[in-house]
VEXMAR-75102 format. One line per 8 residues: number of its first residue (from 1); for each residue x negated, y, z of N, C-alpha, C, O, CB. Coordinates in steps of 0.2 Angstrom, whole numbers, plus 2048, in hexadecimal, padded with zeros to 3 digits. Glycine has a CB too. Layout:
<atoms>
NUM	X Y Z X Y Z X Y Z X Y Z X Y Z | ...
</atoms>
This chain:
<atoms>
1	7FD 7FC 7FF 801 802 802 7FC 805 803 7F8 804 808 806 802 80A | 7FB 80D 7FB 7FA 80F 7FC 7F8 816 7FF 7FA 81A 7FA 7FB 80C 7FB | 7F6 819 803 7F7 81E 80C 7FB 821 809 800 820 80C 7EF 824 812 | 7FD 824 803 804 828 803 80A 826 806 80E 828 80A 806 829 7FD | 80A 821 802 810 81D 804 811 818 809 816 817 80B 812 819 800 | 80C 815 80D 80C 814 815 80C 81A 817 80D 819 81E 807 810 818 | 80C 820 815 80C 825 81C 818 827 81C 81D 828 81F 804 831 819 | 816 827 814 821 828 813 822 81F 81A 824 81E 820 826 825 802
9	822 81D 817 827 815 81A 824 815 823 828 814 827 823 80A 815 | 81C 817 824 81C 818 82B 822 820 82F 823 822 835 812 819 82C | 824 823 829 828 829 82B 82F 826 82A 834 828 82E 827 831 826 | 82F 821 826 839 81F 825 83C 81C 82C 841 81C 82F 83B 815 81D | 832 819 82F 836 811 833 837 817 839 83C 816 83D 830 807 835 | 833 81C 83A 831 81F 842 83B 823 840 840 822 844 826 826 842 | 83B 826 83A 844 829 839 849 825 83A 84E 827 83C 846 82A 832 | 848 81F 839 84C 81A 83A 84E 816 841 853 814 844 84A 816 837
17	847 815 843 843 810 84C 846 815 850 84B 813 854 837 811 84E | 844 81B 850 848 820 853 847 827 857 845 829 85D 84B 81D 856 | 84A 82A 850 84E 82E 84B 852 830 853 851 836 855 854 82B 844 | 856 82C 859 85B 82E 85A 855 82E 863 856 830 869 865 829 858 | 851 82C 861 850 82D 869 84A 834 86D 84B 837 872 84C 825 86C | 844 834 865 844 83B 865 848 841 865 846 846 869 841 83C 860 | 84D 841 862 855 847 863 855 84A 86A 855 850 86C 85F 841 862 | 855 840 86F 856 841 876 850 844 878 850 846 87D 859 83A 879
25	84B 843 875 848 846 87A 846 84C 877 840 84C 877 843 842 87E | 847 850 874 844 859 871 84D 859 873 84E 85F 871 840 85A 864 | 853 858 876 859 85B 878 859 85E 880 85A 863 883 85E 856 878 | 855 857 880 857 855 88C 850 85D 889 853 863 88A 851 848 894 | 847 85E 885 848 862 889 84A 86A 886 849 86F 889 843 861 88D | 84E 86A 880 854 86E 87F 859 872 881 859 879 882 856 86C 87E | 85E 86A 882 866 86B 885 868 870 87E 86B 875 880 867 86F 88F | 868 870 877 869 873 872 867 86F 86E 862 86C 86D 866 877 872
33	86F 86E 86A 86E 868 866 86A 868 85D 869 865 858 876 865 865 | 869 86F 860 868 872 856 860 871 858 85D 86D 856 86D 87D 853 | 85D 875 85C 857 874 85F 854 86D 85F 850 86A 85C 858 875 865 | 859 86C 863 855 864 863 853 85F 85C 84D 85E 85A 859 860 867 | 859 85D 858 858 860 84F 853 864 84D 84E 861 84B 85F 865 84E | 852 869 84D 849 86F 84B 843 86B 84D 83F 868 849 848 877 851 | 844 86C 853 83F 866 857 83B 861 853 835 860 852 845 862 85B | 840 85D 851 840 857 850 83A 857 848 834 855 847 84A 854 84F
41	843 85A 846 840 85C 83E 836 85D 83F 831 859 840 845 865 839 | 838 864 83E 82D 866 83F 82A 861 840 824 85F 83E 82A 86A 846 | 82E 85D 845 828 854 845 827 851 83F 822 84E 83D 82E 84B 84A | 82D 852 83C 82D 84D 838 827 84F 834 822 84C 833 833 84B 835 | 829 856 831 822 859 82D 81E 859 82E 81A 856 82B 822 85F 82C | 81B 85D 839 816 85D 838 812 855 838 80C 855 837 814 861 83B | 816 850 83A 814 84A 837 810 847 82F 80B 842 830 819 849 837 | 811 849 82A 816 84A 823 80E 84D 81F 80A 84C 81B 81F 853 823
49	80F 84F 822 80A 857 821 804 856 821 7FF 858 81D 80B 85E 826 | 803 850 829 7FB 854 82D 7F9 84A 827 7F3 848 826 7FA 856 83C | 7FF 846 826 7FB 83F 827 7F5 83A 82B 7F0 836 829 7F9 840 824 | 7F8 83C 831 7F1 83C 835 7F0 833 836 7F0 832 83C 7F2 841 83D | 7F0 82C 833 7EC 827 837 7EE 822 840 7F1 81E 843 7E6 82B 837 | 7E8 82B 83F 7EA 827 849 7EE 829 84B 7EC 82B 851 7E7 827 84F | 7F4 82B 849 7F7 82A 84F 7FE 827 84D 804 82A 84F 7F8 831 852 | 7FD 822 849 800 81B 846 7FD 815 849 7F8 813 849 7FE 81A 83F
57	806 812 84D 807 80C 850 80D 807 851 813 808 853 805 80E 855 | 80A 802 84F 80D 7FD 84E 80E 800 846 809 803 844 813 7FB 854 | 816 800 842 817 802 83D 81A 807 83B 81D 808 836 818 7FE 83C | 819 80B 842 820 812 840 819 817 845 815 812 846 82B 812 846 | 817 81C 847 815 822 84B 814 823 851 819 823 854 819 826 84B | 80D 824 856 80E 823 85B 813 827 861 811 82C 863 809 823 85B | 81B 823 865 81E 826 867 81D 82E 86B 81F 834 86B 821 822 869 | 816 829 870 814 82F 876 813 834 86F 818 838 86D 80B 82C 87D
65	80F 835 86E 80E 839 867 814 83E 864 813 844 865 80D 834 862 | 817 83C 861 81F 843 861 821 842 867 820 848 869 826 842 85A | 825 840 86D 825 840 871 81D 849 875 81E 84E 879 825 837 873 | 819 846 872 818 84F 874 817 856 870 817 85C 871 812 850 878 | 817 850 867 815 855 864 81C 85A 865 81C 85F 863 814 853 85C | 823 859 868 828 857 867 829 85E 86F 82D 862 86F 82A 84F 866 | 825 85E 875 825 85F 87E 820 869 877 822 86F 875 81D 856 889 | 81B 866 877 817 86A 874 819 871 86F 815 876 86E 814 866 871
73	820 871 86A 81E 873 869 825 877 86A 827 87C 866 81A 871 867 | 82A 874 870 831 877 874 82C 87C 876 82C 881 873 836 872 87B | 829 87B 87A 822 87F 87F 820 883 87C 81C 886 880 81C 87C 882 | 820 884 878 818 889 871 81D 88E 875 81B 890 87A 817 888 863 | 826 890 871 82A 88F 86C 82E 895 872 82F 89B 872 82C 885 869 | 82E 891 877 830 894 87E 82D 899 880 830 89E 881 82F 892 883 | 824 896 883 821 897 884 822 8A4 87F 824 8AA 881 81D 88F 883 | 81E 8A1 877 81F 8A6 873 826 8AA 874 824 8B0 876 81F 8A3 86D
81	82D 8A9 873 833 8AD 879 832 8B2 87E 832 8B8 87D 836 8A7 87F | 82F 8AD 884 830 8AE 88B 828 8B3 88C 825 8B5 892 831 8A6 88F | 826 8B3 885 822 8B9 889 825 8C1 884 826 8C6 887 818 8B8 888 | 826 8C0 87F 829 8C5 87D 82F 8C6 883 82E 8CC 885 82C 8C4 876 | 834 8C4 885 838 8C3 88A 832 8C9 893 835 8CE 894 839 8B7 88A | 82E 8C7 895 82C 8C9 896 824 8D0 897 821 8D2 89C 82D 8C4 896 | 825 8D0 891 825 8D5 890 828 8DB 88F 826 8E0 891 823 8D5 88F | 82E 8DB 88A 830 8E1 88C 833 8E3 894 836 8E9 896 836 8E2 887
89	832 8DE 898 835 8DD 89F 82F 8DC 8A6 82F 8DE 8AC 83A 8D4 89F | 82C 8D9 8A4 826 8DA 8AA 823 8E0 8AD 81F 8E4 8AA 820 8D6 8A8 | 825 8DF 8B3 820 8E7 8B8 816 8E3 8B5 813 8DF 8B2 823 8E5 8C7 | 815 8E7 8B8 80D 8E5 8BD 808 8E2 8C1 802 8E2 8C3 80B 8E6 8BE | 812 8E0 8C4 80D 8DB 8CB 80E 8D0 8C7 80A 8CB 8C9 814 8DE 8D7 | 814 8D2 8C2 817 8CA 8BE 80F 8C9 8BD 80B 8CD 8BE 81D 8CC 8B4 | 80E 8C2 8BB 809 8BF 8B8 80B 8B9 8B4 80D 8B5 8B8 805 8BE 8BB | 80A 8B7 8AD 80C 8B2 8AA 80B 8AC 8AD 80E 8AF 8B1 809 8B2 8A4
97	80B 8A8 8AE 807 8A1 8B1 806 89D 8AA 80B 89C 8A6 80D 89D 8B8 | 802 89A 8A8 802 899 8A0 804 891 8A2 805 88F 8A8 7F9 89B 89B | 804 88D 89C 803 888 89E 801 882 89D 7FF 881 897 805 887 8A0 | 802 87D 8A4 7FE 879 8A4 7F8 873 8A2 7F7 86F 8A6 800 879 8A5 | 7F5 873 89D 7F2 86E 898 7EF 869 899 7EE 864 896 7EE 86F 894 | 7EC 86A 89F 7E7 863 8A1 7ED 85E 8A5 7EC 858 8A6 7DE 866 8A8 | 7F3 860 8A7 7F6 85A 8AA 7F9 856 8A2 7F8 850 8A0 7FE 85C 8B2 | 7FB 85B 89F 7FF 856 899 7F8 851 894 7FB 84C 890 804 85C 891
105	7EE 852 894 7EE 850 892 7EB 84A 896 7EA 844 895 7EC 854 88E | 7EA 84E 89C 7E8 844 8A3 7EE 83F 8A5 7EE 83C 8AA 7E4 846 8AE | 7F5 842 89D 7F8 83E 89F 7F9 83B 899 7FD 836 898 7FD 840 8A3 | 7F5 83F 893 7F2 83B 88D 7ED 838 88E 7ED 833 88B 7F1 83E 888 | 7E7 838 892 7E4 832 891 7E9 82E 899 7E5 82A 89D 7D9 834 892 | 7ED 82E 89A 7ED 825 89E 7ED 821 899 7EA 81D 898 7F3 823 8A3 | 7F5 825 896 7F7 821 890 7F3 81C 88E 7F3 816 88F 7F7 825 88B | 7EE 821 88A 7E9 81E 885 7E5 81A 88B 7E2 815 888 7E3 825 880
113	7E5 819 892 7E2 815 894 7E5 80F 892 7E2 80B 88F 7E1 816 899 | 7ED 811 895 7F0 807 894 7F1 804 891 7F3 7FE 891 7F4 804 895 | 7F1 80A 88B 7F1 803 87F 7E9 802 884 7E8 7FF 88A 7F0 80D 870 | 7E6 803 881 7DF 801 882 7DE 7FA 888 7DC 7F5 887 7DC 808 885 | 7E1 7FD 88B 7E0 7F6 892 7E4 7F0 88D 7E0 7EC 88B 7E6 7F8 89B | 7EE 7F1 88D 7EF 7ED 885 7EB 7EB 882 7E8 7E6 885 7F2 7F1 880 | 7E9 7EC 87F 7E6 7ED 87A 7E0 7E5 87B 7E1 7E0 878 7E2 7F5 87C | 7DC 7E8 87F 7D9 7E1 885 7DC 7DE 887 7DA 7D9 886 7D6 7E2 88B
121	7E2 7DD 889 7E9 7D6 88C 7E8 7D2 885 7E6 7CC 884 7F6 7D9 88D | 7E9 7D8 881 7EA 7CF 87B 7E8 7CC 87B 7EB 7C7 879 7E9 7CD 874 | 7DF 7CB 87E 7D9 7C8 87F 7DA 7C1 886 7D6 7BC 887 7D4 7CE 880 | 7DE 7C2 888 7E2 7BD 88E 7E6 7BB 88F 7EA 7BC 88B 7E3 7BF 893 | 7E7 7B6 896 7EF 7B4 892 7F6 7B6 896 7FB 7B3 898 7EF 7AC 891 | 7F4 7BD 896 7FB 7C2 897 7F9 7C6 88F 7F9 7CC 88F 7FC 7CA 8A0 | 7F8 7C3 88C 7FB 7C7 886 801 7C6 886 800 7C6 88D 7F8 7C6 87F | 806 7C4 886 80C 7C3 886 810 7C6 889 812 7CC 886 80D 7BF 887
129	812 7C6 88D 811 7CB 893 811 7D2 893 816 7D6 894 80D 7CB 896 | 80B 7D4 891 808 7D9 88B 80A 7DB 885 809 7E0 882 804 7D9 889 | 80C 7D7 883 810 7DB 87D 817 7DD 87C 81B 7E1 879 810 7D8 879 | 819 7D7 884 81F 7DD 886 822 7E3 888 828 7E6 886 820 7DC 88A | 81D 7E3 88B 81B 7E9 88E 81B 7F0 88B 81C 7F6 88D 815 7E8 891 | 819 7EE 885 814 7F1 882 81E 7F7 87C 820 7FC 87A 80C 7E9 87E | 81E 7EF 87B 827 7F0 879 829 7F4 87B 82C 7F7 877 82C 7EB 87A | 82A 7F6 87F 831 7FA 885 829 7FE 88A 82A 800 890 839 7F0 88E
137	824 7FF 886 823 804 88B 823 80B 885 825 811 887 81C 802 88F | 821 809 87E 823 80C 877 824 80C 874 822 80E 86F 822 80E 873 | 82B 80A 877 833 80D 873 835 812 878 833 815 87D 83B 805 872 | 83D 811 874 843 811 87C 845 810 87B 84A 813 87C 846 812 880 | 845 806 876 84A 803 87B 848 7FF 883 842 7FD 885 84D 7FF 877 | 84E 7FE 886 851 7FC 88C 84A 7F1 88D 847 7ED 88A 85E 7FB 88A | 84D 7F2 891 84A 7EB 892 84F 7E5 893 84E 7E0 897 845 7EC 897 | 856 7E6 890 859 7E3 88B 858 7E0 883 859 7DB 880 85E 7E6 88C
145	856 7E8 882 855 7E9 87C 84F 7E5 876 84F 7E2 871 855 7EF 87C | 84C 7E8 87A 845 7E6 87B 845 7DD 87B 842 7DB 877 841 7E8 883 | 84B 7D8 880 84B 7D2 881 84D 7D0 87B 84B 7CD 877 84E 7CE 887 | 855 7D4 87A 858 7D2 872 855 7D0 86D 857 7CB 86A 85A 7D7 870 | 84D 7D7 86B 84D 7D2 867 845 7D0 867 842 7D1 862 84F 7D5 860 | 841 7CD 86D 83E 7C8 86B 842 7C5 86E 83E 7C2 872 837 7C8 86B | 848 7C2 870 84D 7BD 86F 84B 7B9 877 84D 7B3 877 84B 7B7 866 | 849 7BD 87E 846 7B6 883 84D 7BD 88A 84F 7C3 889 838 7B4 886
153	84E 7BA 88D 853 7BC 890 84D 7C6 896 847 7C7 897 856 7B2 895 | 852 7C9 897 855 7CD 89B 84F 7CE 8A2 84B 7D3 8A3 85D 7C9 89C | 850 7C8 8A5 849 7C9 8AC 843 7C5 8AB 83F 7C7 8AF 84B 7C6 8B4 | 842 7C0 8A5 83D 7C1 8A0 838 7C7 8A0 832 7C8 8A2 842 7C1 89B | 83E 7CB 89B 838 7CE 89A 839 7D3 8A2 837 7D2 8A8 836 7D3 890 | 83D 7D6 8A1 83B 7DA 8AA 833 7D8 8AC 82E 7DB 8AC 842 7D5 8B1 | 833 7D2 8AF 82E 7CF 8B3 82A 7D0 8AF 825 7D2 8B3 82E 7CB 8B5 | 826 7CE 8A7 823 7CF 8A2 820 7D6 8A4 81A 7D7 8A5 826 7CE 89C
161	826 7DD 8A6 827 7E5 8A5 820 7E4 8AC 81A 7E5 8AC 831 7E9 8A8 | 824 7E2 8B2 81E 7DF 8BA 818 7E2 8BA 815 7E7 8BC 81C 7D5 8BB | 819 7D8 8B5 814 7D9 8BA 80D 7DA 8B6 807 7D8 8B7 814 7D2 8BF | 80F 7DF 8AE 80C 7E6 8AC 809 7EB 8B1 804 7ED 8B5 811 7E9 8A8 | 810 7EA 8B0 80C 7F0 8B5 809 7F1 8BE 807 7F7 8C1 811 7F6 8B3 | 808 7EB 8C0 807 7EC 8C6 7FE 7E9 8C3 7F8 7EA 8C6 80C 7E7 8CB | 800 7E6 8BE 7F6 7E5 8BB 7F5 7EC 8B8 7F0 7ED 8B5 7F4 7DD 8B3 | 7F9 7F0 8B8 7F7 7F7 8B5 7F2 7FC 8BA 7ED 7FF 8BB 7FF 7FB 8B3
169	7F9 7FA 8BD 7F5 801 8C6 7F0 7FF 8C8 7EB 801 8CB 7F9 801 8CF | 7F1 7F9 8C5 7EA 7F4 8CC 7E4 7F4 8C7 7DF 7F3 8CA 7EC 7E8 8CF | 7E5 7F5 8C2 7DF 7F7 8BF 7DD 800 8BC 7D8 804 8BD 7DF 7F1 8B9 | 7E3 803 8B8 7E0 809 8B7 7E0 810 8BD 7E5 813 8BA 7E3 80B 8B1 | 7DF 813 8C1 7E0 818 8C4 7E3 81D 8C3 7DF 822 8C2 7DC 819 8C6 | 7EA 81F 8C3 7ED 824 8C1 7EF 828 8C7 7F2 826 8CC 7F2 822 8BC | 7ED 82F 8C6 7EC 834 8C8 7F3 838 8CD 7F2 83A 8D2 7EA 837 8C2 | 7F9 838 8C9 802 836 8C8 804 830 8CE 80A 82F 8D0 804 831 8BD
177	7FE 82C 8D0 801 826 8D5 801 82B 8DB 7FD 82F 8DE 7FB 81F 8D6 | 80A 829 8DE 80C 82B 8E4 806 829 8EC 807 82F 8EF 813 827 8E4 | 803 825 8EF 802 824 8F5 806 823 8FA 806 828 8FE 7FF 828 8F6 | 809 81D 8FB 80B 81F 901 80B 81C 905 810 81A 908 80D 820 902 | 800 81F 908 7FF 81F 90E 803 822 911 802 822 917 7FC 820 90F
</atoms>
């Protein structure tokens, strides 16, 4: 398959499989249907123009990347409109607090660590559970939907996801983890 066709195919798969989920992500941010649709359209346009193989995942695009794109586009547009309003009404003692990108970068590093660890698990006896976890974690599917896709019970899917979560919690240092001590 030529590169141009592959990008079009992956974009079509992203639309068919995850369009409603992307709209939900955008709607949760904007709280307006039209603005959510605009953000998702910007995502599709960006992916079509950039044609970046680094953000491929499976047969489509990396959903984590897509959701971060939507979030950043929304925050950037909100920041611009807020700056305009602040300039008009700002007093000398008010300060515009910048958006904290370090937290997002840290979350992205954690996501990459998880993906690397799941890839490493392909060579171990935890491979089946890691694939189930990956299907659940990297999509908007429920445990039921994942179980139906694979053809196993929901409880088996739940146990596999739980086992891999426990394993990952032991292996990966998560700075967002709440200590119960």
